[in-house]
N, C-alpha and C positions, 0 to 999 in steps of 0.2 A: 561821818556826820553828813547832813544834808549838802553842806558845801563841796564834799566831796564828790559830785554827780552834778551832772549837766543838765538840770531840769528846763523843760520849756517851758511854753506859756502855759496860763490855766487851762487853756483848751487843748493842750496837746493830747492827752489821754482819749479824747472825743474823736480827733482827728487818727489817732491809734485805732481806733474801735471800727471808724469808718473805712480806714484802708483795709482792716479785715473783711468787711461787710465787701466790698468792692471787690476784692480777692476772692471772696467765696463766690461770688456773684458768676465772674468770669469762669471760675473753675466749674462750677455747675452749666455754664454753658458750652464750655468744652468738652465735657462729658457727653452731652446731647449732641453736639456737631461732628464729635470723632468717634460716636457711637461704639464706644471702648466696650460694652459688653458684647459684641459680634469678633471682638481679639479674644476674650476670655478663655473659650473652649480650646483652642491650640494651643496655647500658653499651661492651662491647667493641665491638657492632656501629657502635656510634654514632663509636669513634675508627678505624674501618678505612673509616668511607664519611664523611668530612669533607664540610664545607659549603661547603669552599674548593675551588677546581679541583684535581684530584689532581696535577697536575704542578707548579704552585707548592708544594702542601702536601711532597710527596716530598720534593722540591728543601730545602726547608727544613730538615726533619727530616735528611737526610743531612748540612746544614751543621751542625746542632746536634749529632751524631752523630761527625762529623770533629774538630770542636772539642774537645766532650770527651773524645774519644782521645787526640788529640795533646798536651790537658792531663796526663793521665796520661804520657805519654812525657816530656814536660816536669819532671815531678814526680820521674822517676830521673834526668834529664839535667844537672838546672840544678845538682847537687852538693848537699850538707848545707843544711839547713833552721834556723830558729830555733824552738823548742819550750820554754816555760816550763810544768814538769810538777812535781804533787804528789810526791814520792818515799812508796813505801809504808810500806817500813820505818821510815826516819829519819823522816815527817810534816814534811819540809820541802819548801820550791820550788827548783827547781833548772833554770838551762837548760842544754837539751840541743841536740845537733845532727843531728836523724836524718837518716838517707840511706834512699834506695831506698824498699822496702817499709815501712820502719818510717814514713813518712809517711803510711800510710793506717790508723793508729788515731784519727785526728782525724773528728770527725763531718762538719766540712764535704767531707771525702773520702768519708766515703758518700753525701754530698749529691750529690756529683761523679758516683760509681759510681751510683747511681740513675736521672740522667739519663742516664748511657749506657746502663744496661738498659731503661729506658721506649723511649729511640728505637732502641735495637736491635728490639725486641720489633715495635715498629709497623710496622718496615722489612721486617723478617721475615715479618709478616702483609700488607703490602704485595704481598710478592713472590708467595704464597701466591694473593691474588688477581690478580694479573696472568697466574698459570698457568692460573686458572681453578678453582683447587683448594680446597676448604673449610679452612677456618682451623683447627685441632685447637683443641677445648676448654681443654686445658691453656695452649697460649699467649694464648689469650683471658683467661683467669684471669689470668695472670702479668701481662698488659699492664694490667689493672686496677689490681693489686696496684702494681706501678711507676709507674703513674698517679699516684695517692693519695700514696705515700712522695717521689714527686718532687716533688709539688704542696707537700705540707708540709715538707717538710726544706727544700727551695730556697728558700721564703719565709722558712722560722722563722732560717734559716743568715743569709741579707742583712741580714733584721731586728737579729739578735743582733751580728754584725759593726761595723754602720755605727751602730748605737745602743750598743753595749755596750764592745765587744771595740776598736774605734778611739779612742772616746774615753778608755779607760783608757789606751792608748800615749800620749796627748798626757799625763794626768792624771799618771802616772809617770815623764813626757818619754822614753819609749823611742822608738827608731827604731822607725815603723811603715812605711816605704818596699819591704820585702820582702813587706807584703801586697797590694801592687800588681802585683808580677809577674803574667806571663800565666796560669799554673795558678792561680793565686790566684784573679785577675779572672773565671774560669770558674766555681771552685768559689761566692766569693762573690757575684756578681752576674750573670753570664750563664747560671747555671742557672734563675733566678728568672725573667730574660728569655724565656729560653727555653717555659718552661713558659707564661707569661703569653700569647707569640705562639700558641703552640699551641692554647690557651682558644680564642682569638680565631680562628684558621683552620679548627679543627673544632668548635667547640660541642660537646663532650660532655654525652651522657646522663650526668651520675653521681649516685649516690645517697649520702645523707649515712652510710648505714651503711658505708661504704667505710672512713669514719675508724677503723674497727677496724684497719686492715690499718697506720695509722699509728700506734696506741698498740702494736700487736705490734711493728713497727719500734723503735718505743724502747725496749720491753723488752729486745729482742733487742741493741741497742746498748750498752745499759746491762751486761747478762749479761758481754757480750765484754769491756766497759771492767774490768768486776772481774775476770775470767779473764786478762786480759793483765796487770793489777797482781799479782795475787797468786802467778801461776804462769807469768808471760812477761815483759815489760819492766819490770816492778817500779816501775812509776808510774802515775798517771791523767794524762791529757791537760788535764782540767780538775779543779781542785781542789773542787770542788764535787761532784765527783760520787762523791768517797772513800764506799764504804757505811759507816765510823763515825762519820761527822759525825752531828752530835744528829737534823737534821733529814731525815738521809738519805734515808729511806722514801718521805718526802714530795716529795724533791726528783725522786728516781726517778719516782715518778707523776706530777708537772709536766711532767717533760721530754716523756713519752711521750704527755701531753695534748695539750700544745703542739704537737705536730706535726698532732694530728689537728685540733685547731681552726685551724690556720693553711689545713689540708684544706678544711674547712667553710668557710671563708671565699672560697676557690678557688671553692667548690660557690656560695655565693649569689651572687657577679659571674658567673659561668658562668647563673644563672636570669636574671640581667641582660639578661646579651648575646643570650639566645635573647628575650627581649623586644624588646629593641631594641639592635641592634651598636654605633650611636652613643655611648651613652649606657655601654652595658657596656664598650665601646671606652676612651672618657675615665675611668672607675671604673677600671680595672687598670690605666691608663697611668698615674695619679693615685699608685695604692697602689706600681706598682712604682718610682716618683719617689723617694718616700718612705723606700725600704728599700734602694736600690744606691748604691755610691760608688766612685766610679772614682778618686779621687786623694786625698791626705791633706791635711786642715783644718791639720793643724802648721804655722804659720807658721816654723818653723824646719826642717822638714824638707827634706833635700839629696837631690839626684837620686842614686837608686843607680848604682853605677859598673858 
């Protein structure tokens, strides 16, 4: 019910929108001041010239792309899903059953799409290289954006699902078995695993400045969520994202920064990998093992039919 949520004053939503505009403006100025475009070329070259042999790298990337695309197909074919949303007008929670394209309003589905776009871009770049053609600068820039975003979103998604969402299912005695279907596994687990393996195979040269792309991704997602709630589906996939909540401006910024923080964590691990592949590999493996989960911890969970 509405009383369960800490709503602010009637102007809180406008304050949230103003905060988005301010952060977006600062972000644009930072892109100009830092001249990030000049940093892209070297980093993109490291993605297209991996440390590991080309054949296994390309094979792995094809596998990651194929699993991602098949997950999208399964999202359409598996039937209606389950989603507890916050209704915009009524200000209360409701269980809905989205189908098809309706499932792509979640942050985890955007994580999946980020992975697909990243692996598509590096495979396209590999095609250019195989034909001894120069890789377009626009494609290089896109690779860097999607690498940063895919790293940040996949590790954030896996962490939130394992340590917040799944425990909440158990506490509220809800069935979590549907969270372990194939497409859910790819979004919540394999996306992070794929990016971890990519780092170990490629050892990319990444810059901390690219975290700004992650902040931008966060802003784009919350803007989409607001537009969808106000003028589209009429609900928020996540109750905390309602711009009318008391601390909504800070929540919005926290989401954007969280993606950037996880990307910066990947950058730090990459530096360790550059220094010592064994230690870096152990560190990356340990991190991934702490955030992925392939089965329910609920002792009462039953196998889905």
